[in-house]
N, C-alpha and C positions, 0 to 999 in steps of 0.2 A: 201602707194599708190597702191602697187600690190594687196593688199586685196580689195581695192575699185574697181579696175578693174575687179577682179573676180566676185564681187557682181553684177556689171553692165552687165557682160556677162551672168550671170545666170538669171537676171531679166531685160530683154531688155526694158520693158515698166513698168511704175509705176503701182503698184498694184491697186490703186484707179481708175486709168484710165481703167484698164482691167476689173475691176468689173463693172464700169459704162457701158462699151461696152456690157458686158454680160446681164446686166439689160435691155438695149435698144434692144437687139436682141432676147431675149426669151419672149414668151407670158406672162409668170408669172411675169417677170420683168417689162414688159410694163404695165401690170395691176397695179402692185405696184406703178410704177412711176406715172401713171394717178391718182391713189387715193391720193398719197402724194401731188401732185400739186393741185388737186381739193380741198381736205378737209383740207390740211395743209397750203396752200398758198392763193389760189384764194378766197375761201369762207370766211376765216377770214378777208381778205381785203375788200371784197364787202359787207359783211353782218354785220359788227361790229356796224352799226348804226340802224339796223332793229330791232325794239322793240320786235317782237315775233319770232325772230330767236335764235337758240341755240348759235349763235356767237355774239349776242348782248353783248357789253362790258359794263356791268353795272357800274363798278367803274368810268368810264369816262362820260357816256352819260345818265344814268338814272336820276340823279338829275337835270341836265339842261333840259332834255325833260319834266320832271314832272313840273318844274317851268314854262316852256313855255306853257304847256297845261293849267295850272292854270291861267296864264295871258290872254291866248286866251279866256278861259271861262269867265273870268272877263269882258273882252271887249265886248263879246257877250251879257253878262248879262246887262251891262250898256246900250248897244245899244237897247236891248229889252225893258228896262225900259223907255228909251227915246221914243221908238216907241209907247208904249201903253199910255204913258202920253200925247203924241201929237195926238193920235188917237181920232177922233171925232165921232166915231160910224160907220165908214165905214166898219168895220169888224164884225159888229153885225150879229149874226147868228139867223135866224128865226127858230122857232120850226117846225120840220117836223115829222109828224106822220108816223110810219112804215118805217123808213129809211132803205136803204139796209145795211148800216153799222153805228153802233153807236160807236164812239171813246170816251171812258171814261177815263179821266185823273184824277188819284187819287193823291191828294196833301196833304202835311203836312208841318208844319213850320220847317225850318232848321235854327236855330239861328246862327250857325257858318258859314253858307253859305248864309247869308242874302244878301250880296253884289253881289253874283253871279246870283241871280234871275233865278234859274233853271226853275221854272214854266213859267215865262215870255218868256224865250228862247223857250221852247217847244211849247207854244201857238202861238208865232210869227211864228214858222216854220209851224205849222198846218194851221194857217190862210193863209199862202202863198201857201200851197200844196192843199188846198181844191179845187182850180181851176183845178187841174189835175185829180180830181175825176169826171169822166164823167157820165152823166145820171141823170135823174130826181130822187130826193130823194136819191142821192148817199151816202151821209154821213152826220151825225149829230155829233157835238162835245159836250160832257157833262163834267162838272167839278164836282168832288166829294171831298169835304173838310172833312178830318177825324178829325179835331181839334174840341174839345168840345166848345171852345170859337170862335164864328164866326169872331171876330175881331182880332184873334191871327195871322192870315195869311195876312200880308199886301199886298202881291202881288195879292192875290185873289180879293181884293177890286178894283183893277184897271181893272179887267176882268168882273166884274158884269155888266150885260146889254149887253155884247158882246157875251158871251157864256152862255149856260144854267148852273145854279148852284142849281139845285134842282132835286130830284128824281121824275120826272114826267113820266107818263105812255106813253112812246114813241113807245112801241111795235116794237123794231128793229128786223130785220131779222138775223143780225150777230152782234157780239160785239167784240171790241178790248179794252183791259184794259191796259193803260199805266201808269207807275209811273211818277211823275213829273220831273224826271231827265232822261227820255228816249226820246232822241231827234230823231224824225223821219228823215230818209234819204230821199233824193229827189224823189226816186221812190216808196215811201211808198204806196200810194193808187193804182197805177197800179199793184204792186206785190200782194197786198191784193186781188184785183179783180181777178187776175190770180189764186191765191190759191183757192179762193172760187169757181172757175169754174172747178177745178180738182175733179175727182170722189171721192178721199179719204176723202174730207172735210166733206161729209155728215155723216161719221161714226166715226169721231174723237172727243175726249173730248176737246182737245185744241191743238193749234200749238204755240210753243215757237218761238218768233221772235228775241230772243237775247240769246246768250251764251257767256261767257267771252272769249275773244280772246286767252288768255294764256292757255285755256283748250281745244283748238280746234286741238291739235296735233294728228297725226296718232297713235303715241305710247300711247295708251289709252285702257282702258278695253272695250270700245264699240266695239262689233264684226263687225258692218258694216264699221267702219273706217279701221279696219285691212283688210277687203276684198277690200275696195276702194284702200288702199295702195298697196296691192298685184296686183290688176288690173292695177293700174297706172304703176307699174314697168314692168309688162309683155307687156302692150301696147307700152310704150316708147321704150323698148328694141327691140320689134318686128319691129317697124317702123325704128329704127336705123339700124338693121341688113338688112332691105330691101334696105336702101340707101347706106350703106357702100360698097357693092360689085361693085358699079359704081365708087368708088373712090380707090379701092384696089383690088389686085388680090388674096388676102388671102381668103380661104374658111372658112366659119363660121360654128360652131357646136353648139350642145346643151349647152356646157360649156360656150360659148360666150353669149348665151341667158340668162343663169342663172346669169352670172357675171354682165351684163348690167342691168338686172332686179334689183339685189341687189344694184348696183351702183345708179340707178335712185331713188330707194326707199330711200336710205340714203340721197341722194341729196335733195329730196323733204322734208323729215322730218327735216333735219338740217337747210335748208333755212327757212322753216315755212309753214305749211299747210294753215295758214291764208292768205298768199299772193296768193296762188293758188285759194282759194275760192273767192277772190276779182275779179277774171276774170269773174265770173258768173254774175256780175252786168251789163254786156253788154245787157241783155234782161231779162224781168220778167220770161220768160219761162225757163231760165237757172238756176233759183234758185232751189236748191235741198231740198227735204223733206226726213227726216230720222227719225228713232225712237227717241222719246224724251229722253233727258238727265235729270239728277236730278236737277242740280243747277239753281237757279235764275229765277225770274219772272218779270223783268222790263217791258216786253211787251208780251202780250198773246192775241191770237186770239181764240175766242170761236164761231165756226160756228153754225148757226141755234140756237136751244134751248140748246146748250151744256152749256151755262153760268148758266142756272138754275140747271142742274145736278151738275156742279162744286160747286155752292153755297150750295146745299144740302150736298155734301161731306164735305165741310168746316164747315158747321153748326154742323155736327156730330163728329167733331174732335176738340181737344184743342191744339193749337200751343204753344210750349214751346221752350226753348233754345235747339237747336239740332233737333227740329222738326218744322221747319217753313212751311209756306203754300206751298212752292215749293216741299218739300218732301212729304207732305200730298197728294197733287194732283198726284205726280208721283206714289206713292204707290197705290192710288186708281185706277189709270189707269192700273197698273200692276195686281191688285188683283181682281177687279170687272170683272166678266165674260162679254165679249163683248165690254169692253172699250179699247180704244187705244188712244195714244197721240203721237205727232210728234214735231220735231224741224225743223226750217228753216235755211238754210245756203246759203250764208253768212248772217250776222245779218242785220235786217231791221231797227234797231235803233242803235244809239250810246249812250253809258252810260256816260253821262257828269257829273254825281254826284260824286264829289271827297269827299264830306262830308256826312256822314250818318245821318239820323234822328232818328235812334234807337240804334246805337252803339257809344262808345267813339271814337273820331277822333284824329289822330295824329296832331301835330302842323303844319306840312307841308306834305300833302298827296302825295303818290307816285303812278305812273302809274302801277307798278307791286306790 
């Protein structure tokens, strides 16, 4: 007992409580506590269901989310099938010479995805969005079937007579090429019109309208994203340090600016850049244009006569495994003097195709 009393006299407060008090009163301890609470407690709780966040808990949520996405696509496909079966020609598109925009939908048969009717989904969406394309000769929609057998694509038969299915000389001013699983978002035509009104469009080979969401993170070899990331951190920390003096008497220094910059950058990256980009959908003018990335061509805008140049480049190359058309166009834009290429952010189409027409497919496709 006497020994215990001596220990209590020597340590009047518990060690853990004393350490916690030091952490709470020292700036370094406060910063550590803030990081632990943010990145170790709050974000794991809030972001575990967010598909493109680092905190997305794949073992629990990936399979159910993938299954839900497949079911939703199936319902949309069946709805689109019913829509076009009942359509009596109300959505027939008259041929317009020299339209401001030609939207070409390239389609191929997808045996494993037959019940999802990707082409019918895309064409139903386009038919509904054509009304938002203002102006005379605003847009013309063209279907391009790449199957050698005209009867191989059953969905295409439902659309004959409603949309053009032949290569006629329309002489469009601008061209958009969509794959048949690139589902246009509601603001598709207003954003395209805004892009074509910007000065850069007259000198670009193409503008990519889609890039996989999982590849949109800041931690990426693309230099502009690193600059955007740094700018976001400095801007957020500067605004924060302007507000905090009204809430606290503590004087803030350059160390505080650096800490909050790194803190904000880590927060944005771990939550997911994709979700920040979604805020830009508030207006077509807020969509960002950046240097083109390599991957993927489900949706491409070719301003002016750029589609003719792109066709010449592709005619002069032979695509093989590991050198698809996206890489060919990207390398041409980098290597040919005077050529440039761009990407649009956020995506203007949703990639609804879970089953590929050129590669082997898993039994149950996954979102990631």
